[in-house]
C-alpha positions in Angstrom: 87.2 -42.0 62.8 87.9 -43.0 66.4 88.6 -40.7 69.3 92.2 -40.4 70.5 93.1 -42.7 73.4 93.4 -40.9 76.7 95.2 -42.3 79.7 93.4 -39.9 82.1 89.9 -38.7 82.3 89.1 -35.3 81.0 89.8 -32.6 83.6 86.7 -31.3 85.2 86.6 -27.8 86.4 84.6 -27.3 89.7 84.2 -23.6 88.8 82.8 -24.4 85.3 80.4 -26.9 86.8 79.2 -24.3 89.4 78.9 -21.7 86.6 76.7 -24.1 84.5 74.4 -24.7 87.5 74.2 -21.0 88.1 73.4 -20.3 84.5 70.6 -22.8 84.6 69.3 -21.3 87.8 69.4 -17.7 86.4 67.7 -18.9 83.2 64.8 -20.3 85.3 64.7 -17.4 87.7 65.2 -14.1 85.9 62.3 -12.5 83.9 61.9 -13.1 80.2 64.2 -11.0 78.1 67.2 -10.9 80.5 70.5 -11.6 78.8 73.4 -13.5 80.5 76.8 -13.2 79.0 80.1 -14.9 79.8 83.4 -13.3 78.7 86.1 -16.0 78.6 89.0 -14.4 80.3 91.4 -17.2 81.1 92.7 -20.5 79.9 94.1 -19.0 76.6 97.5 -19.0 75.2 99.8 -16.0 75.6 99.1 -15.0 72.0 95.3 -15.3 72.5 95.5 -13.3 75.7 97.5 -10.5 74.1 95.2 -10.4 71.1 92.1 -10.3 73.3 93.5 -7.5 75.5 94.3 -5.5 72.4 90.6 -5.9 71.5 89.5 -4.7 74.9 89.4 -7.7 77.1 90.1 -6.6 80.7 91.9 -8.9 83.1 89.7 -9.5 86.2 86.4 -8.9 84.4 83.6 -10.9 86.1 82.5 -14.2 84.7 78.8 -13.3 84.1 77.2 -10.1 83.0 73.4 -10.0 83.5 71.4 -7.4 81.6 67.7 -6.7 81.7 65.1 -4.3 83.2 64.1 -3.7 86.8 60.6 -4.3 88.0 60.0 -0.5 87.2 61.3 -0.9 83.6 64.6 0.8 84.2 67.8 -0.7 82.5 69.7 -3.0 84.8 73.1 -4.6 84.7 74.8 -6.8 87.4 77.9 -9.0 87.5 78.7 -12.3 89.0 82.2 -13.7 89.6 81.9 -17.5 89.9 84.5 -19.2 92.1 85.1 -22.8 93.2 84.4 -23.3 97.0 88.0 -22.5 97.9 88.7 -20.1 95.0 90.0 -16.6 95.7 89.6 -13.4 93.8 92.7 -12.2 92.1 94.1 -8.7 92.6 92.9 -7.8 89.1 89.4 -9.0 89.9 89.3 -7.0 93.1 90.3 -3.8 91.2 87.7 -4.4 88.4 84.9 -5.3 90.9 85.6 -2.2 92.9 85.5 0.0 89.7 82.2 -1.6 88.6 80.8 -1.0 92.1 82.0 2.7 92.0 80.0 3.0 88.8 76.9 1.7 90.6 76.8 -1.8 89.3 76.1 -4.7 91.7 78.9 -7.2 91.7 78.9 -10.5 93.7 81.3 -13.4 94.1 79.2 -16.6 94.1 80.3 -20.2 94.8 76.9 -21.9 94.6 73.3 -21.5 93.6 72.5 -20.3 97.1 75.0 -17.5 96.7 73.5 -16.6 93.3 70.0 -16.6 94.9 71.2 -14.1 97.5 72.6 -11.9 94.8 69.3 -12.0 92.8 67.4 -11.3 96.0 69.4 -8.0 96.4 68.6 -6.8 92.9 65.6 -4.7 92.0 64.2 -7.3 89.5 61.2 -9.5 89.5 62.1 -13.2 90.2 60.5 -16.5 89.4 62.2 -18.1 92.4 59.5 -18.8 94.9 62.0 -18.5 97.8 62.7 -15.0 96.8 59.1 -14.0 96.2 58.0 -15.4 99.5 61.1 -14.5 101.5 61.7 -18.2 102.3 64.7 -20.4 101.8 63.3 -22.9 99.3 
């Protein structure tokens, strides 16, 4: 079977490409045993959105949830909202991010690996990133 003919190239999402790069960075940087989860929250049909909201999906929920243990062994959870270079947070995202911060969870909006590195630097977790361990900029 042949692929269907396309007149245009597949659409590339700058945000998705940034998120893939950040996922790869976090996978190399965070200690063994950390979990990174993405909750797809957009790009669905009205029916899928309604069904997912009925199952507990929250509009504005951050793109990535990072779960593991601190350097002292305490449970740790943080959230990253991935945005394209000119992307803006929605009103729903601002509300959810503020609620998570009120609960004591770190939340950061990141547009690059450099932003993700700064977020990881602020967390109480061990890092395999030499720039974080030595205080440099890699």
